[in-house]
N, C-alpha and C positions, 0 to 999 in steps of 0.2 A: 730223119726229117726228109720230107719230100716236098716237091713244088706242085701246086695246082694252078693252071693257067685259066683265067676267066676272061671272056669278052664282056665288057660293060657298056651298056648303051644308055643314053640319056644325060651323060655328063656334059656340061657346057663351059665350066670354069674351074678355077683353082679351089673354090669352096666345095664344089662337087667332089673333086679329088680327095680333099680332106675328109669329107663326110663318109665317102666310101671306104677310105683307108681306116678311119676310126671304127666303122661298122665291122669291117673284116677283122681288124685286130682285137675286137671284142668277142670274137667267137672262140670258145675253148679249144685249145690245141694250136692256135695260130701263134707263131713266133714273130712274124713280120709280114706286112703286106706292102708290096710295091705297086702303086697305082699310077698309070699315066693317062693323061687326058687324050692325047693323040698317039696312038690310034684307038684309045678306049680299051685298055687292057689292065689286068691285075695279075700279078704273080704272088701267090700266097705261099709262104714258107711255114712248114709245120705239119702237124697231123690233125686235120679237121675234116669233117664230112662235107662233101660238096653241097649237099642239100642245105646244111646249116649256113654255109657261105652264101649261097644263092638267096636264101631267106633273109639273111642280114642285109644284103644289098637291096632287095625288094622293099624291106621295111623303111629304107631311106628314100625310096621313090625312084629307084633305077632298076634296070633289067640286067640280068647276068646269065651267062651260059658257059659251060665248060668248053674250052678250046681244045680241039683234037690235036 
């Protein structure tokens, strides 16, 4: 299992955090997603493609990019 760190933009409240968490955890290969409102980050645990993770976040109306 590996961790993928994402920067998430567009979240403004707890509902946003729950929506992004649910979206990320729905991607095949994701064991768990830890999403924080401030500073707008997600740590995804598991084996999933970054493209699929970013697409899932975008489907919810937010932006995501891999943190280096």
